[in-house]
Biopython code that builds the backbone (N, CA, C, O; Angstrom):
import numpy as np
from Bio.PDB.StructureBuilder import StructureBuilder

atoms = [
    (1, "MET", "N", (6.787, -130.538, -63.950)),
    (1, "MET", "CA", (5.860, -129.910, -64.864)),
    (1, "MET", "C", (6.234, -130.341, -66.308)),
    (1, "MET", "O", (7.411, -130.289, -66.665)),
    (2, "ALA", "N", (5.313, -130.740, -67.095)),
    (2, "ALA", "CA", (5.572, -131.159, -68.459)),
    (2, "ALA", "C", (6.048, -129.941, -69.256)),
    (2, "ALA", "O", (5.549, -128.832, -69.065)),
    (3, "THR", "N", (7.010, -130.157, -70.144)),
    (3, "THR", "CA", (7.549, -129.045, -70.878)),
    (3, "THR", "C", (6.588, -128.468, -71.928)),
    (3, "THR", "O", (6.758, -127.343, -72.397)),
    (4, "ASN", "N", (5.550, -129.291, -72.290)),
    (4, "ASN", "CA", (4.611, -128.789, -73.313)),
    (4, "ASN", "C", (3.382, -128.136, -72.688)),
    (4, "ASN", "O", (2.451, -127.771, -73.405)),
    (5, "GLN", "N", (3.363, -127.986, -71.401)),
    (5, "GLN", "CA", (2.195, -127.355, -70.727)),
    (5, "GLN", "C", (2.378, -125.840, -70.757)),
    (5, "GLN", "O", (3.424, -125.322, -70.368)),
    (6, "VAL", "N", (1.349, -125.142, -71.222)),
    (6, "VAL", "CA", (1.355, -123.718, -71.273)),
    (6, "VAL", "C", (0.705, -123.198, -70.029)),
    (6, "VAL", "O", (-0.324, -123.720, -69.600)),
    (7, "ARG", "N", (1.283, -122.176, -69.436)),
    (7, "ARG", "CA", (0.723, -121.533, -68.258)),
    (7, "ARG", "C", (0.783, -120.031, -68.472)),
    (7, "ARG", "O", (1.683, -119.541, -69.154)),
    (8, "ALA", "N", (-0.146, -119.304, -67.910)),
    (8, "ALA", "CA", (-0.194, -117.888, -68.018)),
    (8, "ALA", "C", (0.377, -117.258, -66.719)),
    (8, "ALA", "O", (0.125, -117.771, -65.628)),
    (9, "SER", "N", (1.105, -116.202, -66.830)),
    (9, "SER", "CA", (1.699, -115.477, -65.708)),
    (9, "SER", "C", (1.612, -113.970, -66.082)),
    (9, "SER", "O", (1.620, -113.606, -67.258)),
    (10, "HIS", "N", (1.531, -113.148, -65.080)),
    (10, "HIS", "CA", (1.612, -111.715, -65.357)),
    (10, "HIS", "C", (2.001, -110.929, -64.145)),
    (10, "HIS", "O", (1.956, -111.409, -63.012)),
    (11, "ILE", "N", (2.391, -109.687, -64.418)),
    (11, "ILE", "CA", (2.700, -108.717, -63.363)),
    (11, "ILE", "C", (1.727, -107.549, -63.618)),
    (11, "ILE", "O", (1.701, -106.985, -64.711)),
    (12, "LEU", "N", (0.954, -107.206, -62.628)),
    (12, "LEU", "CA", (-0.053, -106.117, -62.728)),
    (12, "LEU", "C", (0.400, -104.915, -61.851)),
    (12, "LEU", "O", (0.660, -105.043, -60.655)),
    (13, "ILE", "N", (0.475, -103.781, -62.504)),
    (13, "ILE", "CA", (0.750, -102.533, -61.762)),
    (13, "ILE", "C", (-0.479, -101.642, -61.888)),
    (13, "ILE", "O", (-0.803, -101.155, -62.971)),
    (14, "LYS", "N", (-1.158, -101.439, -60.756)),
    (14, "LYS", "CA", (-2.323, -100.623, -60.706)),
    (14, "LYS", "C", (-1.910, -99.139, -60.637)),
    (14, "LYS", "O", (-0.791, -98.827, -60.231)),
    (15, "HIS", "N", (-2.824, -98.217, -61.039)),
    (15, "HIS", "CA", (-2.536, -96.787, -60.963)),
    (15, "HIS", "C", (-3.823, -96.070, -60.646)),
    (15, "HIS", "O", (-4.863, -96.698, -60.451)),
    (16, "GLN", "N", (-3.753, -94.728, -60.592)),
    (16, "GLN", "CA", (-4.922, -93.963, -60.154)),
    (16, "GLN", "C", (-6.128, -94.086, -61.081)),
    (16, "GLN", "O", (-7.243, -93.743, -60.688)),
    (17, "GLY", "N", (-5.921, -94.568, -62.300)),
    (17, "GLY", "CA", (-7.058, -94.813, -63.184)),
    (17, "GLY", "C", (-7.648, -96.223, -63.079)),
    (17, "GLY", "O", (-8.602, -96.570, -63.775)),
    (18, "SER", "N", (-7.068, -97.000, -62.216)),
    (18, "SER", "CA", (-7.575, -98.429, -62.044)),
    (18, "SER", "C", (-8.969, -98.432, -61.463)),
    (18, "SER", "O", (-9.293, -97.612, -60.603)),
    (19, "ARG", "N", (-9.788, -99.342, -61.925)),
    (19, "ARG", "CA", (-11.143, -99.457, -61.480)),
    (19, "ARG", "C", (-11.161, -99.704, -59.962)),
    (19, "ARG", "O", (-11.919, -99.036, -59.259)),
    (20, "ARG", "N", (-10.387, -100.600, -59.453)),
    (20, "ARG", "CA", (-10.312, -100.931, -58.001)),
    (20, "ARG", "C", (-8.960, -100.456, -57.494)),
    (20, "ARG", "O", (-7.916, -100.998, -57.860)),
    (21, "LYS", "N", (-8.996, -99.459, -56.667)),
    (21, "LYS", "CA", (-7.728, -98.885, -56.212)),
    (21, "LYS", "C", (-7.221, -99.485, -54.901)),
    (21, "LYS", "O", (-6.846, -98.788, -53.958)),
    (22, "ALA", "N", (-7.232, -100.807, -54.899)),
    (22, "ALA", "CA", (-6.655, -101.506, -53.713)),
    (22, "ALA", "C", (-6.097, -102.819, -54.258)),
    (22, "ALA", "O", (-6.494, -103.315, -55.312)),
    (23, "SER", "N", (-5.173, -103.341, -53.495)),
    (23, "SER", "CA", (-4.576, -104.639, -53.850)),
    (23, "SER", "C", (-4.156, -105.333, -52.595)),
    (23, "SER", "O", (-4.297, -104.789, -51.499)),
    (24, "TRP", "N", (-3.617, -106.582, -52.744)),
    (24, "TRP", "CA", (-3.168, -107.351, -51.593)),
    (24, "TRP", "C", (-2.071, -106.647, -50.864)),
    (24, "TRP", "O", (-1.948, -106.792, -49.648)),
    (25, "LYS", "N", (-1.256, -105.877, -51.573)),
    (25, "LYS", "CA", (-0.142, -105.239, -50.911)),
    (25, "LYS", "C", (-0.417, -103.760, -50.545)),
    (25, "LYS", "O", (0.361, -103.129, -49.829)),
    (26, "ASP", "N", (-1.510, -103.247, -51.041)),
    (26, "ASP", "CA", (-1.979, -101.855, -50.768)),
    (26, "ASP", "C", (-3.488, -101.849, -50.515)),
    (26, "ASP", "O", (-4.266, -101.301, -51.296)),
    (27, "PRO", "N", (-3.878, -102.476, -49.398)),
    (27, "PRO", "CA", (-5.323, -102.677, -49.110)),
    (27, "PRO", "C", (-6.129, -101.364, -49.087)),
    (27, "PRO", "O", (-7.295, -101.341, -49.481)),
    (28, "GLU", "N", (-5.504, -100.289, -48.629)),
    (28, "GLU", "CA", (-6.221, -98.986, -48.608)),
    (28, "GLU", "C", (-6.150, -98.242, -49.924)),
    (28, "GLU", "O", (-6.881, -97.271, -50.122)),
    (29, "GLY", "N", (-5.285, -98.675, -50.830)),
    (29, "GLY", "CA", (-5.108, -98.050, -52.111)),
    (29, "GLY", "C", (-4.436, -96.711, -52.073)),
    (29, "GLY", "O", (-4.650, -95.895, -52.970)),
    (30, "ARG", "N", (-3.589, -96.436, -51.018)),
    (30, "ARG", "CA", (-2.921, -95.172, -50.909)),
    (30, "ARG", "C", (-1.849, -95.006, -51.948)),
    (30, "ARG", "O", (-1.732, -93.941, -52.555)),
    (31, "VAL", "N", (-1.052, -96.051, -52.170)),
    (31, "VAL", "CA", (0.052, -95.941, -53.170)),
    (31, "VAL", "C", (-0.610, -95.947, -54.570)),
    (31, "VAL", "O", (-0.239, -95.133, -55.416)),
    (32, "ILE", "N", (-1.556, -96.822, -54.820)),
    (32, "ILE", "CA", (-2.213, -96.931, -56.093)),
    (32, "ILE", "C", (-2.850, -95.592, -56.523)),
    (32, "ILE", "O", (-2.727, -95.171, -57.673)),
    (33, "SER", "N", (-3.539, -94.934, -55.558)),
    (33, "SER", "CA", (-4.209, -93.676, -55.898)),
    (33, "SER", "C", (-3.202, -92.591, -56.241)),
    (33, "SER", "O", (-3.581, -91.624, -56.903)),
    (34, "ASN", "N", (-1.953, -92.690, -55.834)),
    (34, "ASN", "CA", (-0.936, -91.706, -56.141)),
    (34, "ASN", "C", (-0.009, -92.103, -57.285)),
    (34, "ASN", "O", (0.943, -91.390, -57.602)),
    (35, "THR", "N", (-0.291, -93.222, -57.885)),
    (35, "THR", "CA", (0.538, -93.741, -58.994)),
    (35, "THR", "C", (-0.104, -93.379, -60.322)),
    (35, "THR", "O", (-1.231, -93.784, -60.607)),
    (36, "THR", "N", (0.640, -92.593, -61.156)),
    (36, "THR", "CA", (0.073, -92.165, -62.466)),
    (36, "THR", "C", (0.233, -93.346, -63.449)),
    (36, "THR", "O", (1.026, -94.265, -63.244)),
    (37, "LYS", "N", (-0.527, -93.265, -64.468)),
    (37, "LYS", "CA", (-0.487, -94.314, -65.518)),
    (37, "LYS", "C", (0.904, -94.337, -66.111)),
    (37, "LYS", "O", (1.466, -95.399, -66.383)),
    (38, "GLU", "N", (1.454, -93.144, -66.310)),
    (38, "GLU", "CA", (2.828, -93.086, -66.872)),
    (38, "GLU", "C", (3.870, -93.723, -65.994)),
    (38, "GLU", "O", (4.777, -94.391, -66.491)),
    (39, "SER", "N", (3.756, -93.528, -64.687)),
    (39, "SER", "CA", (4.731, -94.148, -63.767)),
    (39, "SER", "C", (4.542, -95.668, -63.720)),
    (39, "SER", "O", (5.519, -96.401, -63.567)),
    (40, "ALA", "N", (3.284, -96.159, -63.850)),
    (40, "ALA", "CA", (3.025, -97.573, -63.852)),
    (40, "ALA", "C", (3.695, -98.224, -65.060)),
    (40, "ALA", "O", (4.339, -99.268, -64.954)),
    (41, "VAL", "N", (3.520, -97.565, -66.227)),
    (41, "VAL", "CA", (4.150, -98.075, -67.459)),
    (41, "VAL", "C", (5.687, -98.022, -67.331)),
    (41, "VAL", "O", (6.365, -98.976, -67.713)),
    (42, "ALA", "N", (6.213, -96.974, -66.826)),
    (42, "ALA", "CA", (7.672, -96.864, -66.645)),
    (42, "ALA", "C", (8.207, -97.958, -65.660)),
    (42, "ALA", "O", (9.263, -98.547, -65.892)),
    (43, "GLN", "N", (7.489, -98.195, -64.617)),
    (43, "GLN", "CA", (7.902, -99.239, -63.653)),
    (43, "GLN", "C", (7.852, -100.617, -64.352)),
    (43, "GLN", "O", (8.796, -101.402, -64.259)),
    (44, "LEU", "N", (6.751, -100.891, -65.040)),
    (44, "LEU", "CA", (6.699, -102.195, -65.753)),
    (44, "LEU", "C", (7.773, -102.339, -66.824)),
    (44, "LEU", "O", (8.319, -103.431, -66.984)),
    (45, "SER", "N", (8.092, -101.299, -67.550)),
    (45, "SER", "CA", (9.143, -101.323, -68.504)),
    (45, "SER", "C", (10.495, -101.660, -67.911)),
    (45, "SER", "O", (11.260, -102.457, -68.455)),
    (46, "THR", "N", (10.769, -101.026, -66.771)),
    (46, "THR", "CA", (11.976, -101.283, -66.056)),
    (46, "THR", "C", (12.072, -102.752, -65.546)),
    (46, "THR", "O", (13.090, -103.429, -65.696)),
    (47, "LEU", "N", (10.950, -103.193, -64.935)),
    (47, "LEU", "CA", (10.931, -104.556, -64.482)),
    (47, "LEU", "C", (11.052, -105.561, -65.643)),
    (47, "LEU", "O", (11.715, -106.588, -65.499)),
    (48, "ARG", "N", (10.420, -105.273, -66.785)),
    (48, "ARG", "CA", (10.564, -106.150, -67.918)),
    (48, "ARG", "C", (11.969, -106.198, -68.403)),
    (48, "ARG", "O", (12.441, -107.284, -68.741)),
    (49, "GLU", "N", (12.700, -105.069, -68.468)),
    (49, "GLU", "CA", (14.066, -105.047, -68.871)),
    (49, "GLU", "C", (14.911, -105.895, -67.935)),
    (49, "GLU", "O", (15.778, -106.630, -68.405)),
    (50, "ASP", "N", (14.690, -105.821, -66.624)),
    (50, "ASP", "CA", (15.475, -106.668, -65.668)),
    (50, "ASP", "C", (15.207, -108.151, -65.970)),
    (50, "ASP", "O", (16.114, -108.976, -65.857)),
    (51, "ILE", "N", (13.972, -108.491, -66.354)),
    (51, "ILE", "CA", (13.635, -109.938, -66.595)),
    (51, "ILE", "C", (14.302, -110.355, -67.910)),
    (51, "ILE", "O", (15.011, -111.361, -67.940)),
    (52, "VAL", "N", (14.093, -109.610, -68.984)),
    (52, "VAL", "CA", (14.595, -110.117, -70.252)),
    (52, "VAL", "C", (16.123, -110.064, -70.343)),
    (52, "VAL", "O", (16.704, -110.792, -71.148)),
    (53, "THR", "N", (16.779, -109.242, -69.560)),
    (53, "THR", "CA", (18.229, -109.234, -69.589)),
    (53, "THR", "C", (18.838, -110.205, -68.583)),
    (53, "THR", "O", (20.061, -110.317, -68.493)),
    (54, "GLY", "N", (18.021, -110.889, -67.848)),
    (54, "GLY", "CA", (18.487, -111.918, -66.903)),
    (54, "GLY", "C", (18.934, -111.407, -65.536)),
    (54, "GLY", "O", (19.501, -112.158, -64.743)),
    (55, "LYS", "N", (18.681, -110.143, -65.267)),
    (55, "LYS", "CA", (19.020, -109.566, -63.944)),
    (55, "LYS", "C", (18.114, -110.082, -62.856)),
    (55, "LYS", "O", (18.500, -110.104, -61.687)),
    (56, "ALA", "N", (16.898, -110.504, -63.220)),
    (56, "ALA", "CA", (15.948, -110.997, -62.259)),
    (56, "ALA", "C", (15.069, -112.030, -62.865)),
    (56, "ALA", "O", (14.917, -112.076, -64.086)),
    (57, "LYS", "N", (14.491, -112.851, -62.063)),
    (57, "LYS", "CA", (13.569, -113.909, -62.502)),
    (57, "LYS", "C", (12.134, -113.278, -62.413)),
    (57, "LYS", "O", (11.795, -112.493, -61.528)),
    (58, "PHE", "N", (11.332, -113.716, -63.437)),
    (58, "PHE", "CA", (9.998, -113.196, -63.491)),
    (58, "PHE", "C", (9.214, -113.418, -62.182)),
    (58, "PHE", "O", (8.590, -112.500, -61.651)),
    (59, "LYS", "N", (9.268, -114.662, -61.682)),
    (59, "LYS", "CA", (8.523, -115.003, -60.494)),
    (59, "LYS", "C", (8.913, -114.181, -59.288)),
    (59, "LYS", "O", (8.071, -113.875, -58.444)),
    (60, "ASP", "N", (10.215, -113.810, -59.193)),
    (60, "ASP", "CA", (10.635, -112.981, -58.047)),
    (60, "ASP", "C", (10.142, -111.555, -58.180)),
    (60, "ASP", "O", (9.698, -110.940, -57.210)),
    (61, "ILE", "N", (10.227, -111.032, -59.413)),
    (61, "ILE", "CA", (9.645, -109.706, -59.660)),
    (61, "ILE", "C", (8.147, -109.637, -59.415)),
    (61, "ILE", "O", (7.641, -108.716, -58.772)),
    (62, "ALA", "N", (7.451, -110.640, -59.948)),
    (62, "ALA", "CA", (5.992, -110.655, -59.742)),
    (62, "ALA", "C", (5.634, -110.729, -58.251)),
    (62, "ALA", "O", (4.736, -110.025, -57.790)),
    (63, "SER", "N", (6.328, -111.570, -57.517)),
    (63, "SER", "CA", (6.057, -111.679, -56.085)),
    (63, "SER", "C", (6.259, -110.374, -55.344)),
    (63, "SER", "O", (5.545, -110.083, -54.384)),
    (64, "ARG", "N", (7.195, -109.613, -55.768)),
    (64, "ARG", "CA", (7.509, -108.391, -55.054)),
    (64, "ARG", "C", (6.684, -107.188, -55.509)),
    (64, "ARG", "O", (6.282, -106.368, -54.683)),
    (65, "TYR", "N", (6.424, -107.071, -56.822)),
    (65, "TYR", "CA", (5.864, -105.833, -57.328)),
    (65, "TYR", "C", (4.434, -105.927, -57.822)),
    (65, "TYR", "O", (3.756, -104.902, -57.880)),
    (66, "SER", "N", (3.948, -107.082, -58.175)),
    (66, "SER", "CA", (2.592, -107.147, -58.792)),
    (66, "SER", "C", (1.433, -106.857, -57.841)),
    (66, "SER", "O", (1.431, -107.343, -56.710)),
    (67, "ASP", "N", (0.459, -106.081, -58.277)),
    (67, "ASP", "CA", (-0.665, -105.794, -57.461)),
    (67, "ASP", "C", (-1.732, -106.901, -57.545)),
    (67, "ASP", "O", (-2.729, -106.855, -56.825)),
    (68, "CYS", "N", (-1.531, -107.850, -58.386)),
    (68, "CYS", "CA", (-2.440, -109.016, -58.528)),
    (68, "CYS", "C", (-2.156, -110.009, -57.408)),
    (68, "CYS", "O", (-1.009, -110.224, -57.014)),
    (69, "SER", "N", (-3.232, -110.606, -56.909)),
    (69, "SER", "CA", (-3.027, -111.622, -55.856)),
    (69, "SER", "C", (-2.232, -112.809, -56.355)),
    (69, "SER", "O", (-1.769, -113.618, -55.550)),
    (70, "SER", "N", (-2.057, -112.938, -57.688)),
    (70, "SER", "CA", (-1.228, -114.031, -58.232)),
    (70, "SER", "C", (0.264, -113.804, -57.831)),
    (70, "SER", "O", (1.090, -114.697, -58.018)),
    (71, "ALA", "N", (0.581, -112.692, -57.319)),
    (71, "ALA", "CA", (1.905, -112.394, -56.916)),
    (71, "ALA", "C", (2.362, -113.402, -55.818)),
    (71, "ALA", "O", (3.550, -113.703, -55.697)),
    (72, "LYS", "N", (1.412, -113.899, -55.044)),
    (72, "LYS", "CA", (1.753, -114.901, -54.027)),
    (72, "LYS", "C", (2.221, -116.209, -54.647)),
    (72, "LYS", "O", (2.737, -117.085, -53.952)),
    (73, "HIS", "N", (2.042, -116.337, -55.938)),
    (73, "HIS", "CA", (2.432, -117.569, -56.712)),
    (73, "HIS", "C", (3.377, -117.194, -57.843)),
    (73, "HIS", "O", (3.420, -117.870, -58.871)),
    (74, "GLY", "N", (4.153, -116.090, -57.651)),
    (74, "GLY", "CA", (5.121, -115.686, -58.620)),
    (74, "GLY", "C", (4.456, -115.190, -59.910)),
    (74, "GLY", "O", (5.069, -115.226, -60.977)),
    (75, "GLY", "N", (3.232, -114.739, -59.815)),
    (75, "GLY", "CA", (2.544, -114.200, -60.982)),
    (75, "GLY", "C", (1.763, -115.280, -61.823)),
    (75, "GLY", "O", (1.114, -114.969, -62.821)),
    (76, "ASP", "N", (1.866, -116.524, -61.369)),
    (76, "ASP", "CA", (1.286, -117.643, -62.080)),
    (76, "ASP", "C", (-0.231, -117.604, -62.041)),
    (76, "ASP", "O", (-0.810, -117.564, -60.955)),
    (77, "LEU", "N", (-0.867, -117.614, -63.145)),
    (77, "LEU", "CA", (-2.357, -117.613, -63.262)),
    (77, "LEU", "C", (-2.882, -119.003, -63.654)),
    (77, "LEU", "O", (-4.090, -119.208, -63.778)),
    (78, "GLY", "N", (-1.958, -119.950, -63.846)),
    (78, "GLY", "CA", (-2.386, -121.294, -64.247)),
    (78, "GLY", "C", (-2.520, -121.455, -65.780)),
    (78, "GLY", "O", (-2.129, -120.567, -66.538)),
    (79, "PRO", "N", (-3.054, -122.550, -66.203)),
    (79, "PRO", "CA", (-3.282, -122.755, -67.634)),
    (79, "PRO", "C", (-4.246, -121.750, -68.126)),
    (79, "PRO", "O", (-5.266, -121.511, -67.481)),
    (80, "PRO", "N", (-3.958, -121.113, -69.305)),
    (80, "PRO", "CA", (-4.841, -120.124, -69.818)),
    (80, "PRO", "C", (-6.101, -120.804, -70.452)),
    (80, "PRO", "O", (-6.030, -121.877, -71.052)),
    (81, "SER", "N", (-7.244, -120.107, -70.277)),
    (81, "SER", "CA", (-8.477, -120.527, -70.856)),
    (81, "SER", "C", (-8.455, -120.126, -72.333)),
    (81, "SER", "O", (-7.578, -119.378, -72.767)),
    (82, "ASP", "N", (-9.435, -120.633, -73.107)),
    (82, "ASP", "CA", (-9.501, -120.265, -74.480)),
    (82, "ASP", "C", (-9.728, -118.759, -74.624)),
    (82, "ASP", "O", (-9.211, -118.141, -75.554)),
    (83, "LEU", "N", (-10.477, -118.187, -73.733)),
    (83, "LEU", "CA", (-10.758, -116.711, -73.823)),
    (83, "LEU", "C", (-9.469, -115.938, -73.521)),
    (83, "LEU", "O", (-9.181, -114.948, -74.195)),
    (84, "LEU", "N", (-8.704, -116.360, -72.543)),
    (84, "LEU", "CA", (-7.482, -115.713, -72.270)),
    (84, "LEU", "C", (-6.517, -115.809, -73.437)),
    (84, "LEU", "O", (-5.857, -114.833, -73.791)),
    (85, "HIS", "N", (-6.437, -117.020, -74.048)),
    (85, "HIS", "CA", (-5.616, -117.146, -75.269)),
    (85, "HIS", "C", (-5.983, -116.128, -76.294)),
    (85, "HIS", "O", (-5.106, -115.536, -76.923)),
    (86, "SER", "N", (-7.293, -115.900, -76.486)),
    (86, "SER", "CA", (-7.707, -114.967, -77.589)),
    (86, "SER", "C", (-7.449, -113.516, -77.163)),
    (86, "SER", "O", (-7.338, -112.634, -78.015)),
    (87, "LEU", "N", (-7.355, -113.268, -75.876)),
    (87, "LEU", "CA", (-7.127, -111.874, -75.436)),
    (87, "LEU", "C", (-5.660, -111.520, -75.383)),
    (87, "LEU", "O", (-5.327, -110.339, -75.477)),
    (88, "LEU", "N", (-4.776, -112.467, -75.238)),
    (88, "LEU", "CA", (-3.343, -112.136, -75.178)),
    (88, "LEU", "C", (-2.869, -111.513, -76.434)),
    (88, "LEU", "O", (-3.100, -112.018, -77.533)),
    (89, "GLN", "N", (-2.172, -110.360, -76.261)),
    (89, "GLN", "CA", (-1.670, -109.634, -77.374)),
    (89, "GLN", "C", (-0.253, -110.108, -77.673)),
    (89, "GLN", "O", (-0.055, -111.285, -77.975)),
    (90, "GLN", "N", (0.690, -109.263, -77.599)),
    (90, "GLN", "CA", (2.051, -109.672, -77.861)),
    (90, "GLN", "C", (2.693, -110.092, -76.513)),
    (90, "GLN", "O", (2.975, -109.263, -75.648)),
    (91, "LEU", "N", (2.898, -111.358, -76.388)),
    (91, "LEU", "CA", (3.446, -111.844, -75.161)),
    (91, "LEU", "C", (4.897, -111.331, -75.012)),
    (91, "LEU", "O", (5.673, -111.294, -75.967)),
    (92, "GLY", "N", (5.210, -110.948, -73.793)),
    (92, "GLY", "CA", (6.540, -110.404, -73.525)),
    (92, "GLY", "C", (6.615, -108.900, -73.629)),
    (92, "GLY", "O", (7.677, -108.312, -73.423)),
    (93, "GLU", "N", (5.478, -108.262, -73.953)),
    (93, "GLU", "CA", (5.405, -106.808, -74.091)),
    (93, "GLU", "C", (4.509, -106.263, -73.029)),
    (93, "GLU", "O", (3.626, -106.959, -72.528)),
    (94, "VAL", "N", (4.734, -104.991, -72.670)),
    (94, "VAL", "CA", (3.898, -104.283, -71.717)),
    (94, "VAL", "C", (2.661, -103.793, -72.506)),
    (94, "VAL", "O", (2.817, -103.244, -73.596)),
    (95, "TYR", "N", (1.493, -103.977, -71.995)),
    (95, "TYR", "CA", (0.282, -103.485, -72.648)),
    (95, "TYR", "C", (-0.757, -103.132, -71.639)),
    (95, "TYR", "O", (-0.689, -103.546, -70.482)),
    (96, "THR", "N", (-1.721, -102.364, -72.075)),
    (96, "THR", "CA", (-2.776, -101.851, -71.215)),
    (96, "THR", "C", (-4.045, -102.710, -71.313)),
    (96, "THR", "O", (-4.443, -103.153, -72.390)),
    (97, "CYS", "N", (-4.646, -102.918, -70.174)),
    (97, "CYS", "CA", (-6.013, -103.421, -70.057)),
    (97, "CYS", "C", (-6.867, -102.136, -69.963)),
    (97, "CYS", "O", (-6.314, -101.038, -69.906)),
    (98, "PRO", "N", (-8.158, -102.261, -69.947)),
    (98, "PRO", "CA", (-8.939, -101.047, -69.809)),
    (98, "PRO", "C", (-8.546, -100.130, -68.647)),
    (98, "PRO", "O", (-8.656, -98.908, -68.748)),
    (99, "PHE", "N", (-8.089, -100.727, -67.546)),
    (99, "PHE", "CA", (-7.829, -99.912, -66.350)),
    (99, "PHE", "C", (-6.457, -100.171, -65.702)),
    (99, "PHE", "O", (-6.083, -99.460, -64.769)),
    (100, "GLU", "N", (-5.741, -101.122, -66.154)),
    (100, "GLU", "CA", (-4.413, -101.435, -65.539)),
    (100, "GLU", "C", (-3.375, -101.749, -66.588)),
    (100, "GLU", "O", (-3.698, -101.873, -67.770)),
    (101, "TRP", "N", (-2.162, -101.876, -66.177)),
    (101, "TRP", "CA", (-1.070, -102.228, -67.068)),
    (101, "TRP", "C", (-0.473, -103.571, -66.629)),
    (101, "TRP", "O", (-0.299, -103.840, -65.440)),
    (102, "SER", "N", (-0.166, -104.399, -67.627)),
    (102, "SER", "CA", (0.268, -105.750, -67.331)),
    (102, "SER", "C", (1.452, -106.101, -68.218)),
    (102, "SER", "O", (1.608, -105.517, -69.290)),
    (103, "PHE", "N", (2.282, -107.035, -67.799)),
    (103, "PHE", "CA", (3.347, -107.615, -68.564)),
    (103, "PHE", "C", (3.139, -109.106, -68.605)),
    (103, "PHE", "O", (3.101, -109.730, -67.544)),
    (104, "TRP", "N", (3.000, -109.725, -69.785)),
    (104, "TRP", "CA", (2.857, -111.137, -69.919)),
    (104, "TRP", "C", (4.129, -111.688, -70.569)),
    (104, "TRP", "O", (4.430, -111.345, -71.712)),
    (105, "PRO", "N", (4.861, -112.515, -69.876)),
    (105, "PRO", "CA", (6.107, -113.045, -70.394)),
    (105, "PRO", "C", (5.798, -114.106, -71.435)),
    (105, "PRO", "O", (4.682, -114.620, -71.503)),
    (106, "TRP", "N", (6.780, -114.421, -72.231)),
    (106, "TRP", "CA", (6.719, -115.534, -73.196)),
    (106, "TRP", "C", (7.912, -116.350, -72.980)),
    (106, "TRP", "O", (8.976, -116.046, -73.520)),
    (107, "ALA", "N", (7.788, -117.412, -72.189)),
    (107, "ALA", "CA", (8.889, -118.284, -71.966)),
    (107, "ALA", "C", (8.349, -119.559, -71.337)),
    (107, "ALA", "O", (7.225, -119.575, -70.835)),
    (108, "ASP", "N", (9.121, -120.604, -71.359)),
    (108, "ASP", "CA", (8.640, -121.858, -70.702)),
    (108, "ASP", "C", (8.760, -121.649, -69.153)),
    (108, "ASP", "O", (9.546, -120.837, -68.666)),
    (109, "ALA", "N", (7.997, -122.371, -68.481)),
    (109, "ALA", "CA", (7.879, -122.157, -67.017)),
    (109, "ALA", "C", (9.212, -122.335, -66.339)),
    (109, "ALA", "O", (9.410, -121.751, -65.273)),
    (110, "GLU", "N", (10.142, -123.099, -66.877)),
    (110, "GLU", "CA", (11.412, -123.324, -66.225)),
    (110, "GLU", "C", (12.295, -122.085, -66.158)),
    (110, "GLU", "O", (13.131, -121.951, -65.264)),
    (111, "THR", "N", (12.089, -121.132, -67.168)),
    (111, "THR", "CA", (12.894, -119.911, -67.164)),
    (111, "THR", "C", (12.281, -118.843, -66.339)),
    (111, "THR", "O", (12.936, -117.837, -66.062)),
    (112, "LEU", "N", (10.996, -119.011, -65.908)),
    (112, "LEU", "CA", (10.352, -117.975, -65.111)),
    (112, "LEU", "C", (10.695, -118.209, -63.685)),
    (112, "LEU", "O", (10.262, -117.454, -62.814)),
]
sb = StructureBuilder()
sb.init_structure("model")
sb.init_model(0)
sb.init_chain("A")
sb.init_seg("    ")
for serial, (resi, resn, name, xyz) in enumerate(atoms, 1):
    if name == "N":
        sb.init_residue(resn, " ", resi, " ")
    sb.init_atom(name, np.array(xyz, "f"), 0.0, 1.0, " ", f" {name:<3s}", serial, name[0])
structure = sb.get_structure()
């Protein structure tokens, strides 16, 4: 992979306020329906801390914990579109979408 290529990756934790209460790892939405927004944020914050301190690699955490189907690819969403570029807030921080919580790392692909 070229070092100047930008790719988007994320970890998505759904909760009871999520629009769609099912995911690849929780097809019936049982866990998601019982997950509060606060616990989703707390979980993402803990996962983020493990990543930024070097305790875990982003792709390993995404593969295990993300509710997005991109988990099967270590959270990789591919090259970001112009729209995605404009939507990204502070990379590397936990933030809310209208219905879910995500963590977007800011690092080159080699460190993920």
